[in-house]
C-alpha positions as CSV (number, residue, x, y, z in Angstrom):
1,M,69.8,35.6,-290.7
2,I,67.0,36.7,-288.3
3,I,68.3,36.1,-284.8
4,P,65.9,36.2,-281.8
5,C,67.5,37.4,-278.5
6,I,67.4,36.0,-275.0
7,D,68.6,38.5,-272.4
8,L,69.1,37.2,-268.9
9,M,68.9,39.1,-265.6
10,D,68.4,37.6,-262.2
11,G,67.8,34.2,-263.8
12,K,64.9,35.5,-265.9
13,V,64.4,36.5,-269.5
14,V,64.0,40.2,-269.7
15,Q,63.8,43.1,-272.1
16,L,65.3,46.5,-271.1
17,V,64.8,50.0,-272.5
18,Q,68.1,51.8,-273.0
19,G,69.9,49.1,-271.1
20,R,68.4,50.3,-267.8
21,E,64.7,50.1,-267.3
22,R,63.2,46.6,-267.2
23,A,60.2,46.8,-269.5
24,L,59.0,43.2,-269.4
25,E,59.8,39.6,-268.6
26,G,59.5,36.8,-271.0
27,A,58.7,33.1,-270.4
28,P,61.3,30.9,-268.7
29,P,64.5,30.5,-270.7
30,L,63.8,27.0,-272.0
31,E,60.3,28.0,-273.0
32,M,61.7,31.0,-274.9
33,L,64.2,28.7,-276.6
34,E,61.3,26.5,-277.8
35,R,59.4,29.5,-279.1
36,F,62.4,30.4,-281.1
37,S,62.8,27.0,-282.7
38,G,63.0,27.3,-286.4
39,F,65.5,30.1,-286.4
40,P,69.1,29.0,-287.1
41,V,70.8,30.9,-284.3
42,I,69.7,32.4,-280.9
43,Q,71.6,35.3,-279.3
44,V,72.0,34.9,-275.5
45,I,73.3,37.8,-273.4
46,D,74.0,37.6,-269.7
47,L,73.1,41.1,-268.6
48,D,74.2,40.5,-265.0
49,A,77.6,39.4,-266.1
50,A,77.9,42.4,-268.5
51,L,77.1,44.8,-265.7
52,G,79.5,43.0,-263.3
53,R,76.8,42.2,-260.7
54,G,76.5,38.5,-260.9
55,E,76.0,35.9,-263.6
56,N,73.6,33.4,-265.1
57,N,76.3,30.9,-266.2
58,A,74.2,27.8,-265.6
59,I,71.4,29.1,-267.8
60,V,73.7,30.2,-270.6
61,E,75.4,26.8,-270.5
62,L,72.0,25.0,-270.5
63,L,70.9,27.0,-273.6
64,A,74.2,26.5,-275.3
65,G,73.8,22.7,-275.0
66,R,70.3,22.8,-276.6
67,A,70.6,25.2,-279.5
68,R,73.0,27.0,-281.7
69,I,73.7,30.2,-279.8
70,R,76.1,33.1,-279.8
71,A,76.7,34.0,-276.1
72,G,77.8,37.3,-274.6
73,G,78.0,39.2,-271.3
74,G,81.0,39.2,-269.1
75,V,83.4,37.6,-271.6
76,R,86.6,39.1,-270.1
77,T,89.1,36.3,-270.3
78,P,90.2,33.6,-272.8
79,E,89.1,31.0,-270.2
80,R,85.5,32.3,-270.2
81,A,85.3,32.4,-274.0
82,A,86.6,28.9,-274.2
83,K,84.2,27.7,-271.5
84,L,81.2,29.0,-273.5
85,L,82.4,27.3,-276.6
86,E,83.0,24.1,-274.8
87,C,79.4,24.2,-273.5
88,G,78.1,24.4,-277.1
89,A,78.0,28.1,-278.0
90,E,78.8,28.7,-281.6
91,K,80.4,32.1,-281.1
92,V,81.2,34.3,-278.2
93,I,80.5,38.1,-278.0
94,V,83.1,40.3,-276.5
95,G,81.9,43.7,-275.4
96,T,83.3,46.0,-272.8
97,S,86.5,44.1,-272.3
98,A,87.4,44.6,-276.0
99,F,88.2,48.3,-275.3
100,T,90.3,50.5,-273.0
101,R,89.5,54.1,-272.2
102,T,91.5,55.1,-275.3
103,G,90.7,52.4,-277.9
104,V,91.1,48.7,-278.7
105,N,92.3,46.3,-275.9
106,H,94.8,44.6,-278.2
107,A,96.3,42.4,-275.5
108,L,93.0,40.9,-274.4
109,L,91.5,40.4,-277.8
110,G,94.8,38.9,-279.0
111,S,94.8,36.4,-276.2
112,I,91.2,35.4,-276.7
113,A,91.7,35.1,-280.5
114,D,94.8,33.0,-279.9
115,S,92.9,30.8,-277.5
116,V,89.6,30.1,-279.4
117,G,90.2,31.4,-282.9
118,A,89.2,34.8,-284.3
119,D,86.4,33.2,-286.3
120,K,84.6,32.3,-283.1
121,I,84.6,35.9,-281.8
122,L,82.1,38.7,-282.4
123,V,83.1,42.1,-281.1
124,A,80.1,44.1,-279.7
125,L,80.1,47.7,-281.0
126,D,77.4,49.5,-279.0
127,S,76.9,53.1,-280.2
128,K,75.1,56.0,-278.5
129,G,75.3,59.5,-279.7
130,G,77.8,58.4,-282.3
131,R,80.3,57.0,-279.7
132,I,81.1,53.5,-278.5
133,V,79.6,52.9,-275.1
134,V,80.7,50.2,-272.6
135,K,79.9,48.9,-269.1
136,G,76.2,48.3,-269.7
137,W,76.1,51.5,-271.9
138,T,77.0,53.7,-268.8
139,E,80.4,55.0,-270.2
140,S,81.2,56.4,-273.6
141,L,84.6,56.4,-275.4
142,E,86.0,59.0,-277.7
143,I,85.7,56.8,-280.7
144,S,83.0,55.7,-283.1
145,A,82.2,52.3,-284.5
146,E,83.2,53.4,-288.0
147,Q,86.6,54.5,-286.8
148,I,87.4,51.3,-285.0
149,L,86.2,48.5,-287.4
150,A,89.4,48.1,-289.3
151,E,91.5,47.9,-286.2
152,L,89.4,45.1,-284.8
153,E,89.3,42.9,-287.9
154,S,92.3,40.6,-287.0
155,Y,90.7,39.7,-283.7
156,C,87.2,38.6,-284.8
157,G,84.9,37.1,-287.4
158,G,82.3,39.8,-287.2
159,Y,80.5,42.4,-285.2
160,L,77.4,42.8,-283.2
161,C,76.5,46.4,-283.8
162,T,73.8,47.9,-281.5
163,Y,72.2,51.3,-282.1
164,V,71.7,52.1,-278.5
165,D,69.9,55.4,-279.1
166,K,66.8,53.4,-280.0
167,E,67.3,50.2,-278.1
168,G,64.1,48.8,-276.7
169,M,62.0,51.8,-277.8
170,L,60.2,50.4,-280.8
171,Q,60.9,53.5,-282.7
172,G,62.9,52.1,-285.6
173,T,66.6,51.9,-286.0
174,D,69.2,53.9,-288.0
175,L,69.6,52.2,-291.4
176,D,72.0,54.8,-292.6
177,W,74.4,53.9,-289.7
178,F,74.3,50.3,-290.7
179,R,74.9,51.2,-294.3
180,R,78.1,53.1,-293.3
181,L,79.2,50.1,-291.2
182,R,78.6,47.7,-294.1
183,A,80.7,49.9,-296.4
184,A,83.5,49.9,-293.9
185,T,84.0,46.1,-293.5
186,A,83.5,42.8,-295.3
187,R,83.2,41.0,-292.0
188,E,79.9,39.6,-290.7
189,I,77.6,42.3,-289.2
190,T,74.7,41.7,-286.9
191,A,72.4,44.7,-286.3
192,A,70.5,45.3,-283.1
193,G,68.8,48.2,-281.4
194,G,65.3,49.5,-282.3
195,I,64.6,47.2,-285.2
196,T,60.8,47.3,-285.3
197,T,59.4,46.6,-288.8
198,L,59.6,44.0,-291.5
199,E,60.7,46.7,-293.9
200,E,63.8,47.4,-291.7
201,I,64.6,43.7,-291.5
202,R,64.3,43.3,-295.2
203,E,66.6,46.3,-295.8
204,L,69.2,44.9,-293.4
205,L,69.1,41.5,-295.0
206,A,69.5,43.1,-298.4
207,L,72.7,44.7,-297.1
208,D,73.9,41.3,-296.0
209,I,73.4,42.2,-292.3
210,H,71.8,39.9,-289.8
211,A,69.0,41.2,-287.7
212,A,69.0,40.5,-284.0
213,L,65.5,41.1,-282.6
214,G,64.3,41.6,-279.0
215,M,61.6,44.0,-277.9
216,A,59.7,43.9,-281.2
217,I,59.3,40.1,-280.8
218,Y,58.5,40.1,-277.0
219,T,55.8,42.8,-277.5
220,R,54.5,40.9,-280.5
221,R,55.0,43.9,-282.8
222,L,56.6,41.4,-285.0
223,D,55.1,38.0,-285.6
224,L,57.3,35.0,-285.1
225,A,55.6,32.9,-287.8
226,E,56.0,35.7,-290.3
227,L,59.7,36.1,-289.4
228,R,60.2,32.3,-289.8
229,Q,58.8,32.5,-293.3
230,I,61.2,35.3,-294.2
231,Q,64.1,33.3,-292.6
232,E,63.2,30.2,-294.7
233,T,63.6,32.2,-297.9
234,L,67.2,33.2,-297.1
């Protein structure tokens, strides 16, 4: 699938560079949702919740009630995961809370999986400099995504894998990294981070990897009508 992204901060749709610098604002959330009609699933990330400095729950829940979405940002408890699913989210994305300083947070992931079902969970594997990064990409762990995939499989139905090194920079992504991840798991993989060209998207789709798109759509580097045509052929 091709999956457009809606990232929320301070009640607005935004795009960040490297998770820090706000590069642009999009149209209001419901307008963006309308623009993305025709795509089967939308990814919605509450950046404020992810950074622990507030939340956009009302907007996330509004969008979840109007489209098929996968929702993430601040999913730290089974109750929060269940709430998002009750509001209409198709899947929930668990990021920072999926890890401890030394590895997998088995206790939390186990409790969320027991509560909502592992098939409803996507674990976010954000990688920078070859290491997993957490807390809005401000802290790195001494593990790589490739090392941790197998250990996570019992807790989730798939992974959202972001190549943070190129996130928001419109410089292309690392297809070799995604090939290594694809070889390491049979679970669903969604790629994000720096995806800029139709060629990259086609390569990812050929690997049976979904493509989550942000900056390239918002800057019109990629045309939504052309992306819809590709999606319709899948």
